[in-house]
C-alpha positions in Angstrom: 97.4 90.2 128.4 101.0 88.5 128.2 104.3 89.7 130.0 105.5 93.0 128.3 109.6 93.6 127.9 110.7 97.2 127.2 113.7 98.3 126.1 115.1 101.8 126.2 115.0 103.6 122.7 118.3 104.8 121.8 118.6 108.6 120.7 115.5 109.5 122.4 114.8 111.1 125.7 111.8 108.7 127.1 111.4 106.3 123.9 110.9 102.7 124.3 110.8 99.5 122.5 108.1 96.9 123.8 108.1 93.5 123.1 105.3 91.0 123.8 103.3 87.7 122.5 99.8 88.2 121.9 97.3 85.3 121.4 94.3 86.0 119.2 95.3 89.4 118.3 92.8 89.6 115.7 89.7 87.6 117.2 89.0 84.0 117.8 91.3 81.6 116.0 93.7 83.8 114.9 97.3 82.9 115.2 99.6 83.8 118.2 102.0 86.8 117.2 105.1 88.9 118.4 104.2 92.5 118.6 107.1 95.0 118.8 106.0 98.5 119.5 107.9 101.8 119.3 106.7 104.7 121.7 108.6 108.0 121.7 106.5 109.2 125.0 107.5 106.4 126.7 103.8 104.7 126.7 104.8 101.4 125.8 101.1 100.3 126.4 100.1 102.6 123.4 102.8 102.7 121.1 103.0 105.2 117.8 104.2 102.3 115.9 103.6 98.7 115.9 104.0 95.4 113.9 102.9 92.0 114.6 105.2 88.9 113.2 103.3 85.8 113.3 105.2 83.5 115.7 106.3 81.1 112.6 108.2 84.1 111.0 110.2 84.9 114.5 113.4 83.1 114.2 114.1 84.3 110.5 113.1 88.0 111.7 115.7 87.4 114.5 118.4 85.6 112.1 117.5 88.6 109.6 118.1 91.3 112.6 121.4 89.7 113.4 122.5 90.0 109.5 122.6 93.7 109.8 124.5 94.1 112.9 
């Protein structure tokens, strides 16, 4: 498993945002993704919510997020 970065989730006691790269998340031949998870309990390895973003879309997602600051 790849290195995971965790960020404290603002407005929660224990919540975290987890970010990591996952290769072949859906089996052999599937594309690598950036995985972003949210855990209110602080269990970064088992988030309650997560999204997988294909690496080819990461730059556009970052740009969109920066635009809403």
